[in-house]
C-alpha positions as CSV (number, residue, x, y, z in Angstrom):
1,M,-18.3,-9.1,-11.2
2,G,-15.2,-7.0,-10.9
3,I,-12.3,-7.4,-8.5
4,R,-13.2,-6.1,-5.1
5,I,-10.6,-3.9,-3.5
6,A,-10.0,-3.0,0.2
7,V,-7.6,-0.3,1.2
8,L,-6.0,-0.3,4.7
9,A,-4.6,3.0,5.9
10,S,-3.6,4.5,9.2
11,G,-3.2,8.2,8.3
12,A,-4.5,11.0,6.2
13,G,-4.8,8.8,3.2
14,T,-3.2,10.6,0.3
15,N,-2.2,7.4,-1.4
16,L,-5.7,6.1,-0.8
17,Q,-7.0,9.3,-2.5
18,A,-4.7,8.5,-5.5
19,L,-6.3,5.1,-5.7
20,L,-9.8,6.4,-5.3
21,D,-9.2,9.0,-8.1
22,A,-8.0,6.3,-10.4
23,W,-10.9,4.0,-9.5
24,R,-13.4,6.8,-10.2
25,S,-11.8,7.4,-13.6
26,Q,-12.3,3.7,-14.4
27,Q,-8.7,2.8,-14.4
28,F,-9.2,-0.5,-12.6
29,R,-11.1,-2.5,-15.2
30,G,-14.5,-2.5,-13.6
31,A,-13.2,-3.2,-10.1
32,D,-15.3,-2.3,-7.0
33,M,-13.9,-0.4,-4.0
34,A,-15.3,-2.6,-1.4
35,L,-13.9,-1.2,1.9
36,V,-11.6,1.4,3.4
37,A,-10.4,0.2,6.8
38,S,-8.1,1.7,9.5
39,D,-6.5,0.9,12.8
40,K,-7.0,4.5,13.8
41,P,-10.6,5.5,14.4
42,Q,-9.8,9.2,13.7
43,A,-7.8,8.5,10.5
44,G,-8.4,11.0,7.7
45,A,-8.5,8.0,5.3
46,L,-11.9,7.0,6.7
47,K,-13.4,10.4,5.8
48,R,-12.1,10.0,2.2
49,G,-14.0,6.7,1.9
50,T,-17.1,8.0,3.5
51,A,-17.1,11.0,1.1
52,L,-17.5,8.5,-1.8
53,Q,-20.0,6.4,0.0
54,I,-17.6,3.5,0.3
55,P,-18.0,1.2,3.3
56,T,-15.5,2.1,6.1
57,L,-14.2,0.2,9.1
58,A,-12.2,1.3,12.1
59,L,-10.8,-1.3,14.5
60,D,-9.0,-0.1,17.6
61,P,-6.0,-2.3,18.4
62,A,-6.3,-1.5,22.1
63,K,-9.5,-3.6,22.2
64,F,-7.7,-6.8,21.1
65,P,-5.3,-8.9,23.2
66,N,-2.7,-9.2,20.4
67,A,-1.9,-8.7,16.8
68,A,-3.2,-12.1,15.8
69,A,-6.7,-11.4,17.3
70,F,-6.8,-8.0,15.6
71,D,-5.8,-9.4,12.2
72,Q,-8.3,-12.2,12.6
73,E,-11.1,-9.7,13.1
74,M,-9.9,-7.7,10.1
75,L,-10.0,-10.8,8.0
76,V,-13.6,-11.5,9.1
77,H,-14.6,-8.1,7.8
78,L,-12.7,-8.5,4.5
79,A,-14.5,-11.8,4.0
80,E,-17.8,-10.2,4.7
81,H,-17.1,-7.6,2.0
82,N,-15.9,-10.3,-0.4
83,V,-12.5,-8.6,-0.8
84,D,-10.2,-10.0,-3.5
85,V,-7.2,-7.7,-3.1
86,V,-5.9,-5.7,-0.2
87,C,-3.9,-2.4,-0.8
88,L,-1.9,-1.0,2.1
89,A,-1.6,2.8,2.0
90,G,0.3,4.1,4.9
91,Y,-0.9,1.2,7.1
92,M,1.3,1.2,10.1
93,R,0.8,-2.3,11.3
94,I,2.9,-5.3,10.2
95,L,0.6,-8.1,9.1
96,T,0.6,-11.4,10.8
97,P,1.5,-14.6,8.9
98,A,-2.1,-15.7,9.0
99,F,-3.2,-12.5,7.3
100,V,-0.5,-12.7,4.6
101,Q,-1.3,-16.4,4.0
102,T,-5.0,-15.8,3.6
103,Y,-4.3,-13.1,0.9
104,A,-1.1,-14.6,-0.5
105,N,0.0,-12.7,-3.6
106,R,-3.1,-10.5,-3.2
107,I,-1.7,-7.8,-0.9
108,L,0.0,-4.7,-2.4
109,N,2.0,-2.1,-0.5
110,I,3.7,1.2,-1.3
111,H,7.1,2.0,0.3
112,P,8.8,5.4,0.1
113,A,12.2,4.1,-1.0
114,L,13.8,1.9,-3.6
115,L,13.6,-1.5,-2.0
116,P,15.4,-3.6,-1.0
117,A,17.4,-0.5,0.2
118,F,15.9,1.4,3.2
119,G,13.3,-1.1,4.1
120,G,12.5,-3.3,7.0
121,R,11.3,-2.7,10.6
122,G,11.5,1.0,11.6
123,M,11.8,2.1,8.0
124,Y,8.6,4.2,7.6
125,G,7.7,7.8,7.0
126,H,10.4,10.4,7.8
127,H,12.7,7.7,9.1
128,V,13.2,6.5,5.5
129,H,14.0,9.9,4.1
130,E,16.4,10.7,7.0
131,A,18.2,7.4,6.4
132,V,18.5,8.1,2.6
133,L,20.0,11.6,3.2
134,K,22.3,10.3,5.9
135,S,23.6,7.6,3.5
136,G,24.6,10.1,0.9
137,A,22.6,8.3,-1.8
138,R,22.2,10.2,-5.1
139,F,18.8,8.7,-5.8
140,S,15.7,7.6,-3.9
141,G,12.2,6.8,-5.0
142,C,9.3,4.5,-4.2
143,T,8.3,0.9,-4.6
144,V,5.0,-1.0,-5.0
145,H,5.4,-4.6,-4.1
146,F,3.5,-7.7,-3.1
147,V,3.5,-8.3,0.6
148,D,5.0,-11.5,1.9
149,E,5.8,-12.6,5.5
150,G,8.9,-10.5,5.7
151,T,8.9,-6.7,6.2
152,D,9.2,-4.9,2.8
153,T,10.7,-8.1,1.2
154,G,7.9,-9.1,-1.2
155,P,8.3,-9.2,-5.0
156,I,8.6,-5.8,-6.6
157,I,6.0,-4.7,-9.0
158,L,6.9,-1.1,-10.0
159,Q,9.5,1.5,-8.9
160,A,10.0,5.2,-9.6
161,V,13.3,7.1,-9.1
162,V,13.8,10.7,-7.9
163,P,17.1,12.6,-7.5
164,V,18.4,13.4,-4.0
165,L,19.4,17.1,-4.1
166,D,22.2,18.6,-2.1
167,Q,19.8,21.0,-0.3
168,D,17.2,18.3,0.5
169,T,15.6,18.0,3.9
170,P,13.6,14.9,4.8
171,E,10.5,16.8,4.2
172,A,11.5,18.1,0.7
173,L,12.6,14.6,-0.3
174,A,9.4,13.1,1.0
175,E,7.3,15.5,-1.1
176,R,9.2,14.6,-4.3
177,V,8.8,10.9,-3.6
178,L,5.1,11.3,-2.7
179,I,4.4,12.6,-6.2
180,E,5.8,9.4,-7.7
181,E,3.9,7.3,-5.1
182,H,0.6,8.8,-6.3
183,R,1.6,8.0,-9.9
184,I,2.8,4.4,-9.6
185,Y,0.5,2.9,-7.0
186,P,-2.7,3.3,-9.2
187,R,-0.7,2.0,-12.1
188,A,0.4,-1.1,-10.2
189,L,-3.2,-1.8,-9.0
190,A,-4.4,-1.4,-12.6
191,L,-2.0,-4.0,-13.8
192,Y,-3.2,-6.3,-11.0
193,C,-6.8,-5.8,-12.0
194,E,-5.9,-6.5,-15.6
195,Q,-4.3,-9.8,-14.5
196,R,-1.0,-8.7,-16.0
197,L,1.2,-9.5,-13.0
198,Q,2.9,-12.8,-13.0
199,I,5.1,-13.7,-10.0
200,A,8.2,-15.8,-10.7
201,G,10.2,-16.2,-7.5
202,K,11.3,-12.7,-6.4
203,R,10.5,-11.3,-9.9
204,V,7.2,-9.9,-11.1
205,H,6.7,-10.1,-14.9
206,I,4.4,-7.6,-16.4
207,L,2.5,-9.3,-19.2
208,E,1.5,-7.7,-22.5
209,K,-2.1,-6.4,-22.6
210,A,-4.4,-9.0,-24.0
């Protein structure tokens, strides 16, 4: 039985779509797409899952007393679907320690900057690209990393670099970074499914193909 993947997304789901396209083209070594879940009942990501007849789940945070209760319910559903690895794709919630510990070294995230720069609380979406432009940085990019109990602090799997141009707006930079996000996120998940990622402290070693 292949690795069972869940994708958590809060928005339109373009990174989810990149993962789905790679999954459909058999890039994940026989893995199963077990669940697409969201904290936004109207998220476009759910429609992408439904279109491919993948089970979907929408949990409304307003119906839970706190983040711990919400995450506990999400964990119940992940267990029901026998999920092995969780991919965050524009998921706008910070996971609780209990969630991270349950799926230790089995949660991947994509971030629209070159971590550890421009990460942490408040660094999401256009806020990241505005901060990059304000800093005067010559390069930006994106990072796929394992999730730990910090915010954007887990071991880095893959990164891609894009130039920051003199005429860039946050929107223009975001578009250039997004192209690379769609390229490296499926690659990172494929490496995970091939069991080629070995964590050594803060470093992730990519093993040779068996």
